[in-house]
mmCIF file as gemmi writes it, N, C-alpha and C atoms, coordinates in Angstrom:
data_model
loop_
_atom_site.group_PDB
_atom_site.id
_atom_site.type_symbol
_atom_site.label_atom_id
_atom_site.label_alt_id
_atom_site.label_comp_id
_atom_site.label_asym_id
_atom_site.label_entity_id
_atom_site.label_seq_id
_atom_site.pdbx_PDB_ins_code
_atom_site.Cartn_x
_atom_site.Cartn_y
_atom_site.Cartn_z
_atom_site.occupancy
_atom_site.B_iso_or_equiv
_atom_site.pdbx_formal_charge
_atom_site.auth_seq_id
_atom_site.auth_asym_id
_atom_site.pdbx_PDB_model_num
ATOM 1 N N . ALA Axp A 1 ? 6.696 -20.956 26.259 1 0 ? 1 A 1
ATOM 2 C CA . ALA Axp A 1 ? 8.065 -21.257 26.614 1 0 ? 1 A 1
ATOM 3 C C . ALA Axp A 1 ? 8.478 -20.464 27.853 1 0 ? 1 A 1
ATOM 4 N N . LYS Axp A 2 ? 8.016 -19.227 27.946 1 0 ? 2 A 1
ATOM 5 C CA . LYS Axp A 2 ? 8.368 -18.414 29.115 1 0 ? 2 A 1
ATOM 6 C C . LYS Axp A 2 ? 7.787 -19.015 30.388 1 0 ? 2 A 1
ATOM 7 N N . LYS Axp A 3 ? 6.544 -19.461 30.313 1 0 ? 3 A 1
ATOM 8 C CA . LYS Axp A 3 ? 5.895 -20.047 31.492 1 0 ? 3 A 1
ATOM 9 C C . LYS Axp A 3 ? 6.625 -21.323 31.919 1 0 ? 3 A 1
ATOM 10 N N . ALA Axp A 4 ? 6.99 -22.156 30.955 1 0 ? 4 A 1
ATOM 11 C CA . ALA Axp A 4 ? 7.715 -23.388 31.263 1 0 ? 4 A 1
ATOM 12 C C . ALA Axp A 4 ? 9.086 -23.079 31.855 1 0 ? 4 A 1
ATOM 13 N N . SER Axp A 5 ? 9.738 -22.031 31.372 1 0 ? 5 A 1
ATOM 14 C CA . SER Axp A 5 ? 11.048 -21.636 31.911 1 0 ? 5 A 1
ATOM 15 C C . SER Axp A 5 ? 10.945 -21.193 33.362 1 0 ? 5 A 1
ATOM 16 N N . ARG Axp A 6 ? 9.858 -20.51 33.685 1 0 ? 6 A 1
ATOM 17 C CA . ARG Axp A 6 ? 9.672 -20.016 35.053 1 0 ? 6 A 1
ATOM 18 C C . ARG Axp A 6 ? 9.195 -21.104 36.015 1 0 ? 6 A 1
ATOM 19 N N . ASP Axp A 7 ? 8.758 -22.24 35.481 1 0 ? 7 A 1
ATOM 20 C CA . ASP Axp A 7 ? 8.195 -23.312 36.306 1 0 ? 7 A 1
ATOM 21 C C . ASP Axp A 7 ? 8.827 -24.658 35.925 1 0 ? 7 A 1
ATOM 22 N N . PRO Axp A 8 ? 10.122 -24.838 36.2 1 0 ? 8 A 1
ATOM 23 C CA . PRO Axp A 8 ? 10.819 -26.042 35.737 1 0 ? 8 A 1
ATOM 24 C C . PRO Axp A 8 ? 10.388 -27.343 36.416 1 0 ? 8 A 1
ATOM 25 N N . LYS Axp A 9 ? 9.599 -27.26 37.475 1 0 ? 9 A 1
ATOM 26 C CA . LYS Axp A 9 ? 9.167 -28.476 38.173 1 0 ? 9 A 1
ATOM 27 C C . LYS Axp A 9 ? 7.978 -29.151 37.492 1 0 ? 9 A 1
ATOM 28 N N . HIS Axp A 10 ? 7.344 -28.462 36.548 1 0 ? 10 A 1
ATOM 29 C CA . HIS Axp A 10 ? 6.189 -29.02 35.846 1 0 ? 10 A 1
ATOM 30 C C . HIS Axp A 10 ? 6.486 -29.124 34.355 1 0 ? 10 A 1
ATOM 31 N N . ASP Axp A 11 ? 5.832 -30.079 33.713 1 0 ? 11 A 1
ATOM 32 C CA . ASP Axp A 11 ? 5.962 -30.243 32.266 1 0 ? 11 A 1
ATOM 33 C C . ASP Axp A 11 ? 4.855 -29.471 31.564 1 0 ? 11 A 1
ATOM 34 N N . TYR Axp A 12 ? 5.173 -28.954 30.378 1 0 ? 12 A 1
ATOM 35 C CA . TYR Axp A 12 ? 4.217 -28.219 29.559 1 0 ? 12 A 1
ATOM 36 C C . TYR Axp A 12 ? 4.208 -28.831 28.169 1 0 ? 12 A 1
ATOM 37 N N . VAL Axp A 13 ? 3.029 -28.843 27.547 1 0 ? 13 A 1
ATOM 38 C CA . VAL Axp A 13 ? 2.861 -29.475 26.24 1 0 ? 13 A 1
ATOM 39 C C . VAL Axp A 13 ? 2.16 -28.511 25.291 1 0 ? 13 A 1
ATOM 40 N N . ILE Axp A 14 ? 2.671 -28.444 24.076 1 0 ? 14 A 1
ATOM 41 C CA . ILE Axp A 14 ? 2.011 -27.723 22.982 1 0 ? 14 A 1
ATOM 42 C C . ILE Axp A 14 ? 1.647 -28.778 21.944 1 0 ? 14 A 1
ATOM 43 N N . ILE Axp A 15 ? 0.396 -28.785 21.509 1 0 ? 15 A 1
ATOM 44 C CA . ILE Axp A 15 ? -0.045 -29.731 20.478 1 0 ? 15 A 1
ATOM 45 C C . ILE Axp A 15 ? -0.386 -28.942 19.222 1 0 ? 15 A 1
ATOM 46 N N . ILE Axp A 16 ? 0.236 -29.331 18.116 1 0 ? 16 A 1
ATOM 47 C CA . ILE Axp A 16 ? -0.029 -28.687 16.829 1 0 ? 16 A 1
ATOM 48 C C . ILE Axp A 16 ? -0.666 -29.741 15.932 1 0 ? 16 A 1
ATOM 49 N N . ASP Axp A 17 ? -1.875 -29.473 15.504 1 0 ? 17 A 1
ATOM 50 C CA . ASP Axp A 17 ? -2.631 -30.423 14.69 1 0 ? 17 A 1
ATOM 51 C C . ASP Axp A 17 ? -2.5 -30.073 13.208 1 0 ? 17 A 1
ATOM 52 N N . GLU Axp A 18 ? -2.564 -31.072 12.363 1 0 ? 18 A 1
ATOM 53 C CA . GLU Axp A 18 ? -2.533 -30.924 10.908 1 0 ? 18 A 1
ATOM 54 C C . GLU Axp A 18 ? -1.283 -30.185 10.436 1 0 ? 18 A 1
ATOM 55 N N . ILE Axp A 19 ? -0.137 -30.578 10.968 1 0 ? 19 A 1
ATOM 56 C CA . ILE Axp A 19 ? 1.129 -29.906 10.679 1 0 ? 19 A 1
ATOM 57 C C . ILE Axp A 19 ? 1.515 -29.997 9.207 1 0 ? 19 A 1
ATOM 58 N N . ASN Axp A 20 ? 1.118 -31.06 8.539 1 0 ? 20 A 1
ATOM 59 C CA . ASN Axp A 20 ? 1.533 -31.216 7.15 1 0 ? 20 A 1
ATOM 60 C C . ASN Axp A 20 ? 0.787 -30.295 6.19 1 0 ? 20 A 1
ATOM 61 N N . ARG Axp A 21 ? -0.129 -29.496 6.678 1 0 ? 21 A 1
ATOM 62 C CA . ARG Axp A 21 ? -0.807 -28.516 5.824 1 0 ? 21 A 1
ATOM 63 C C . ARG Axp A 21 ? 0.035 -27.261 5.62 1 0 ? 21 A 1
ATOM 64 N N . GLY Axp A 22 ? 1.088 -27.122 6.398 1 0 ? 22 A 1
ATOM 65 C CA . GLY Axp A 22 ? 1.892 -25.905 6.321 1 0 ? 22 A 1
ATOM 66 C C . GLY Axp A 22 ? 3.342 -26.188 5.978 1 0 ? 22 A 1
ATOM 67 N N . ASN Axp A 23 ? 4.082 -25.124 5.79 1 0 ? 23 A 1
ATOM 68 C CA . ASN Axp A 23 ? 5.504 -25.18 5.502 1 0 ? 23 A 1
ATOM 69 C C . ASN Axp A 23 ? 6.246 -25.177 6.844 1 0 ? 23 A 1
ATOM 70 N N . LEU Axp A 24 ? 6.941 -26.271 7.159 1 0 ? 24 A 1
ATOM 71 C CA . LEU Axp A 24 ? 7.577 -26.393 8.471 1 0 ? 24 A 1
ATOM 72 C C . LEU Axp A 24 ? 8.569 -25.28 8.761 1 0 ? 24 A 1
ATOM 73 N N . SER Axp A 25 ? 9.339 -24.873 7.775 1 0 ? 25 A 1
ATOM 74 C CA . SER Axp A 25 ? 10.31 -23.811 8.033 1 0 ? 25 A 1
ATOM 75 C C . SER Axp A 25 ? 9.619 -22.484 8.321 1 0 ? 25 A 1
ATOM 76 N N . LYS Axp A 26 ? 8.446 -22.275 7.749 1 0 ? 26 A 1
ATOM 77 C CA . LYS Axp A 26 ? 7.703 -21.048 8.048 1 0 ? 26 A 1
ATOM 78 C C . LYS Axp A 26 ? 6.967 -21.151 9.382 1 0 ? 26 A 1
ATOM 79 N N . ILE Axp A 27 ? 6.526 -22.341 9.732 1 0 ? 27 A 1
ATOM 80 C CA . ILE Axp A 27 ? 5.815 -22.537 10.996 1 0 ? 27 A 1
ATOM 81 C C . ILE Axp A 27 ? 6.78 -22.431 12.173 1 0 ? 27 A 1
ATOM 82 N N . PHE Axp A 28 ? 7.893 -23.138 12.092 1 0 ? 28 A 1
ATOM 83 C CA . PHE Axp A 28 ? 8.825 -23.189 13.212 1 0 ? 28 A 1
ATOM 84 C C . PHE Axp A 28 ? 9.967 -22.185 13.109 1 0 ? 28 A 1
ATOM 85 N N . GLY Axp A 29 ? 10.396 -21.862 11.906 1 0 ? 29 A 1
ATOM 86 C CA . GLY Axp A 29 ? 11.486 -20.908 11.733 1 0 ? 29 A 1
ATOM 87 C C . GLY Axp A 29 ? 12.708 -21.286 12.55 1 0 ? 29 A 1
ATOM 88 N N . GLU Axp A 30 ? 13.225 -20.309 13.281 1 0 ? 30 A 1
ATOM 89 C CA . GLU Axp A 30 ? 14.438 -20.509 14.08 1 0 ? 30 A 1
ATOM 90 C C . GLU Axp A 30 ? 14.221 -21.477 15.241 1 0 ? 30 A 1
ATOM 91 N N . LEU Axp A 31 ? 12.981 -21.701 15.584 1 0 ? 31 A 1
ATOM 92 C CA . LEU Axp A 31 ? 12.663 -22.629 16.662 1 0 ? 31 A 1
ATOM 93 C C . LEU Axp A 31 ? 13.181 -24.036 16.353 1 0 ? 31 A 1
ATOM 94 N N . MET Axp A 32 ? 13.252 -24.393 15.073 1 0 ? 32 A 1
ATOM 95 C CA . MET Axp A 32 ? 13.713 -25.732 14.678 1 0 ? 32 A 1
ATOM 96 C C . MET Axp A 32 ? 15.067 -26.058 15.3 1 0 ? 32 A 1
ATOM 97 N N . LEU Axp A 33 ? 15.968 -25.085 15.344 1 0 ? 33 A 1
ATOM 98 C CA . LEU Axp A 33 ? 17.299 -25.323 15.907 1 0 ? 33 A 1
ATOM 99 C C . LEU Axp A 33 ? 17.237 -25.595 17.401 1 0 ? 33 A 1
ATOM 100 N N . LEU Axp A 34 ? 16.329 -24.923 18.089 1 0 ? 34 A 1
ATOM 101 C CA . LEU Axp A 34 ? 16.249 -25.04 19.545 1 0 ? 34 A 1
ATOM 102 C C . LEU Axp A 34 ? 15.492 -26.278 20.009 1 0 ? 34 A 1
ATOM 103 N N . LEU Axp A 35 ? 14.86 -26.987 19.092 1 0 ? 35 A 1
ATOM 104 C CA . LEU Axp A 35 ? 14.111 -28.187 19.469 1 0 ? 35 A 1
ATOM 105 C C . LEU Axp A 35 ? 15.01 -29.401 19.683 1 0 ? 35 A 1
ATOM 106 N N . GLU Axp A 36 ? 16.218 -29.358 19.153 1 0 ? 36 A 1
ATOM 107 C CA . GLU Axp A 36 ? 17.136 -30.477 19.316 1 0 ? 36 A 1
ATOM 108 C C . GLU Axp A 36 ? 17.5 -30.63 20.793 1 0 ? 36 A 1
ATOM 109 N N . ALA Axp A 37 ? 17.607 -31.858 21.248 1 0 ? 37 A 1
ATOM 110 C CA . ALA Axp A 37 ? 17.836 -32.134 22.67 1 0 ? 37 A 1
ATOM 111 C C . ALA Axp A 37 ? 19.073 -31.43 23.218 1 0 ? 37 A 1
ATOM 112 N N . ASP Axp A 38 ? 20.144 -31.38 22.44 1 0 ? 38 A 1
ATOM 113 C CA . ASP Axp A 38 ? 21.37 -30.759 22.951 1 0 ? 38 A 1
ATOM 114 C C . ASP Axp A 38 ? 21.336 -29.231 22.906 1 0 ? 38 A 1
ATOM 115 N N . LYS Axp A 39 ? 20.286 -28.653 22.324 1 0 ? 39 A 1
ATOM 116 C CA . LYS Axp A 39 ? 20.148 -27.19 22.259 1 0 ? 39 A 1
ATOM 117 C C . LYS Axp A 39 ? 19.132 -26.662 23.268 1 0 ? 39 A 1
ATOM 118 N N . ARG Axp A 40 ? 18.399 -27.556 23.924 1 0 ? 40 A 1
ATOM 119 C CA . ARG Axp A 40 ? 17.378 -27.141 24.884 1 0 ? 40 A 1
ATOM 120 C C . ARG Axp A 40 ? 18.003 -26.309 25.986 1 0 ? 40 A 1
ATOM 121 N N . GLY Axp A 41 ? 17.364 -25.215 26.332 1 0 ? 41 A 1
ATOM 122 C CA . GLY Axp A 41 ? 17.841 -24.349 27.398 1 0 ? 41 A 1
ATOM 123 C C . GLY Axp A 41 ? 18.781 -23.255 26.927 1 0 ? 41 A 1
ATOM 124 N N . GLU Axp A 42 ? 19.315 -23.36 25.702 1 0 ? 42 A 1
ATOM 125 C CA . GLU Axp A 42 ? 20.172 -22.296 25.172 1 0 ? 42 A 1
ATOM 126 C C . GLU Axp A 42 ? 19.315 -21.082 24.859 1 0 ? 42 A 1
ATOM 127 N N . LYS Axp A 43 ? 19.878 -19.904 25.022 1 0 ? 43 A 1
ATOM 128 C CA . LYS Axp A 43 ? 19.155 -18.673 24.717 1 0 ? 43 A 1
ATOM 129 C C . LYS Axp A 43 ? 19.738 -18.062 23.452 1 0 ? 43 A 1
ATOM 130 N N . VAL Axp A 44 ? 18.862 -17.731 22.509 1 0 ? 44 A 1
ATOM 131 C CA . VAL Axp A 44 ? 19.305 -17.119 21.255 1 0 ? 44 A 1
ATOM 132 C C . VAL Axp A 44 ? 18.482 -15.875 20.977 1 0 ? 44 A 1
ATOM 133 N N . LYS Axp A 45 ? 19.08 -14.953 20.258 1 0 ? 45 A 1
ATOM 134 C CA . LYS Axp A 45 ? 18.363 -13.759 19.815 1 0 ? 45 A 1
ATOM 135 C C . LYS Axp A 45 ? 17.706 -14.112 18.485 1 0 ? 45 A 1
ATOM 136 N N . LEU Axp A 46 ? 16.418 -13.965 18.422 1 0 ? 46 A 1
ATOM 137 C CA . LEU Axp A 46 ? 15.696 -14.276 17.198 1 0 ? 46 A 1
ATOM 138 C C . LEU Axp A 46 ? 15.902 -13.171 16.175 1 0 ? 46 A 1
ATOM 139 N N . THR Axp A 47 ? 15.849 -13.525 14.921 1 0 ? 47 A 1
ATOM 140 C CA . THR Axp A 47 ? 16.079 -12.575 13.839 1 0 ? 47 A 1
ATOM 141 C C . THR Axp A 47 ? 15.166 -11.368 13.931 1 0 ? 47 A 1
ATOM 142 N N . TYR Axp A 48 ? 13.907 -11.579 14.26 1 0 ? 48 A 1
ATOM 143 C CA . TYR Axp A 48 ? 12.94 -10.483 14.275 1 0 ? 48 A 1
ATOM 144 C C . TYR Axp A 48 ? 12.654 -9.96 15.678 1 0 ? 48 A 1
ATOM 145 N N . ALA Axp A 49 ? 13.556 -10.206 16.617 1 0 ? 49 A 1
ATOM 146 C CA . ALA Axp A 49 ? 13.38 -9.692 17.977 1 0 ? 49 A 1
ATOM 147 C C . ALA Axp A 49 ? 13.397 -8.167 17.939 1 0 ? 49 A 1
ATOM 148 N N . THR Axp A 50 ? 12.575 -7.563 18.779 1 0 ? 50 A 1
ATOM 149 C CA . THR Axp A 50 ? 12.453 -6.107 18.759 1 0 ? 50 A 1
ATOM 150 C C . THR Axp A 50 ? 13.433 -5.408 19.681 1 0 ? 50 A 1
ATOM 151 N N . ARG Axp A 51 ? 13.954 -6.104 20.675 1 0 ? 51 A 1
ATOM 152 C CA . ARG Axp A 51 ? 14.897 -5.494 21.616 1 0 ? 51 A 1
ATOM 153 C C . ARG Axp A 51 ? 16.1 -6.407 21.777 1 0 ? 51 A 1
ATOM 154 N N . ASP Axp A 52 ? 17.224 -5.819 22.165 1 0 ? 52 A 1
ATOM 155 C CA . ASP Axp A 52 ? 18.445 -6.611 22.359 1 0 ? 52 A 1
ATOM 156 C C . ASP Axp A 52 ? 18.288 -7.677 23.433 1 0 ? 52 A 1
ATOM 157 N N . GLN Axp A 53 ? 17.488 -7.393 24.459 1 0 ? 53 A 1
ATOM 158 C CA . GLN Axp A 53 ? 17.346 -8.356 25.548 1 0 ? 53 A 1
ATOM 159 C C . GLN Axp A 53 ? 16.323 -9.452 25.251 1 0 ? 53 A 1
ATOM 160 N N . ASP Axp A 54 ? 15.69 -9.416 24.097 1 0 ? 54 A 1
ATOM 161 C CA . ASP Axp A 54 ? 14.721 -10.448 23.736 1 0 ? 54 A 1
ATOM 162 C C . ASP Axp A 54 ? 15.441 -11.719 23.284 1 0 ? 54 A 1
ATOM 163 N N . LEU Axp A 55 ? 15.665 -12.616 24.221 1 0 ? 55 A 1
ATOM 164 C CA . LEU Axp A 55 ? 16.282 -13.899 23.906 1 0 ? 55 A 1
ATOM 165 C C . LEU Axp A 55 ? 15.217 -14.974 24.046 1 0 ? 55 A 1
ATOM 166 N N . PHE Axp A 56 ? 15.325 -16.007 23.233 1 0 ? 56 A 1
ATOM 167 C CA . PHE Axp A 56 ? 14.329 -17.065 23.249 1 0 ? 56 A 1
ATOM 168 C C . PHE Axp A 56 ? 15.008 -18.376 23.598 1 0 ? 56 A 1
ATOM 169 N N . THR Axp A 57 ? 14.302 -19.195 24.338 1 0 ? 57 A 1
ATOM 170 C CA . THR Axp A 57 ? 14.806 -20.513 24.702 1 0 ? 57 A 1
ATOM 171 C C . THR Axp A 57 ? 13.654 -21.517 24.725 1 0 ? 57 A 1
ATOM 172 N N . VAL Axp A 58 ? 13.975 -22.769 24.494 1 0 ? 58 A 1
ATOM 173 C CA . VAL Axp A 58 ? 13.008 -23.852 24.658 1 0 ? 58 A 1
ATOM 174 C C . VAL Axp A 58 ? 13.496 -24.675 25.845 1 0 ? 58 A 1
ATOM 175 N N . PRO Axp A 59 ? 12.821 -24.568 26.97 1 0 ? 59 A 1
ATOM 176 C CA . PRO Axp A 59 ? 13.277 -25.289 28.16 1 0 ? 59 A 1
ATOM 177 C C . PRO Axp A 59 ? 13.047 -26.795 28.021 1 0 ? 59 A 1
ATOM 178 N N . PRO Axp A 60 ? 13.798 -27.585 28.774 1 0 ? 60 A 1
ATOM 179 C CA . PRO Axp A 60 ? 13.668 -29.041 28.666 1 0 ? 60 A 1
ATOM 180 C C . PRO Axp A 60 ? 12.323 -29.583 29.126 1 0 ? 60 A 1
ATOM 181 N N . ASN Axp A 61 ? 11.538 -28.795 29.84 1 0 ? 61 A 1
ATOM 182 C CA . ASN Axp A 61 ? 10.236 -29.266 30.323 1 0 ? 61 A 1
ATOM 183 C C . ASN Axp A 61 ? 9.082 -28.854 29.403 1 0 ? 61 A 1
ATOM 184 N N . LEU Axp A 62 ? 9.4 -28.384 28.205 1 0 ? 62 A 1
ATOM 185 C CA . LEU Axp A 62 ? 8.38 -28.029 27.214 1 0 ? 62 A 1
ATOM 186 C C . LEU Axp A 62 ? 8.406 -29.068 26.1 1 0 ? 62 A 1
ATOM 187 N N . TYR Axp A 63 ? 7.275 -29.709 25.892 1 0 ? 63 A 1
ATOM 188 C CA . TYR Axp A 63 ? 7.164 -30.746 24.867 1 0 ? 63 A 1
ATOM 189 C C . TYR Axp A 63 ? 6.243 -30.253 23.761 1 0 ? 63 A 1
ATOM 190 N N . ILE Axp A 64 ? 6.63 -30.529 22.528 1 0 ? 64 A 1
ATOM 191 C CA . ILE Axp A 64 ? 5.815 -30.129 21.381 1 0 ? 64 A 1
ATOM 192 C C . ILE Axp A 64 ? 5.415 -31.395 20.638 1 0 ? 64 A 1
ATOM 193 N N . ILE Axp A 65 ? 4.11 -31.607 20.537 1 0 ? 65 A 1
ATOM 194 C CA . ILE Axp A 65 ? 3.568 -32.773 19.845 1 0 ? 65 A 1
ATOM 195 C C . ILE Axp A 65 ? 2.919 -32.275 18.563 1 0 ? 65 A 1
ATOM 196 N N . VAL Axp A 66 ? 3.331 -32.85 17.444 1 0 ? 66 A 1
ATOM 197 C CA . VAL Axp A 66 ? 2.736 -32.452 16.169 1 0 ? 66 A 1
ATOM 198 C C . VAL Axp A 66 ? 2.015 -33.647 15.563 1 0 ? 66 A 1
ATOM 199 N N . LYS Axp A 67 ? 0.855 -33.371 14.99 1 0 ? 67 A 1
ATOM 200 C CA . LYS Axp A 67 ? 0.033 -34.419 14.393 1 0 ? 67 A 1
ATOM 201 C C . LYS Axp A 67 ? -0.224 -34.073 12.936 1 0 ? 67 A 1
ATOM 202 N N . PRO Axp A 68 ? 0.047 -35.006 12.027 1 0 ? 68 A 1
ATOM 203 C CA . PRO Axp A 68 ? -0.291 -34.763 10.629 1 0 ? 68 A 1
ATOM 204 C C . PRO Axp A 68 ? -1.767 -35.065 10.376 1 0 ? 68 A 1
ATOM 205 N N . ILE Axp A 69 ? -2.261 -34.531 9.3 1 0 ? 69 A 1
ATOM 206 C CA . ILE Axp A 69 ? -3.61 -34.893 8.867 1 0 ? 69 A 1
ATOM 207 C C . ILE Axp A 69 ? -3.45 -36.064 7.898 1 0 ? 69 A 1
ATOM 208 N N . PHE Axp A 70 ? -4.255 -37.068 8.066 1 0 ? 70 A 1
ATOM 209 C CA . PHE Axp A 70 ? -4.19 -38.227 7.184 1 0 ? 70 A 1
ATOM 210 C C . PHE Axp A 70 ? -5.32 -38.134 6.174 1 0 ? 70 A 1
ATOM 211 N N . LEU Axp A 71 ? -4.951 -38.194 4.924 1 0 ? 71 A 1
ATOM 212 C CA . LEU Axp A 71 ? -5.95 -38.107 3.848 1 0 ? 71 A 1
ATOM 213 C C . LEU Axp A 71 ? -6.305 -39.47 3.325 1 0 ? 71 A 1
């Protein structure tokens, strides 16, 4: 996310495979709120941040693709 924030002219993609093997709230945690289109670019302090200046954001040029495992 930091790299994508520093380079807004390019798109970045994260691919998560076999997402249904895990607990989504544990995998994404607070990130779930920032994935919504109207929340992109907002900066929030994460619950477990170690310093006051540690703010997290999901920039609009970062895409997350999740794939379930099919049984």
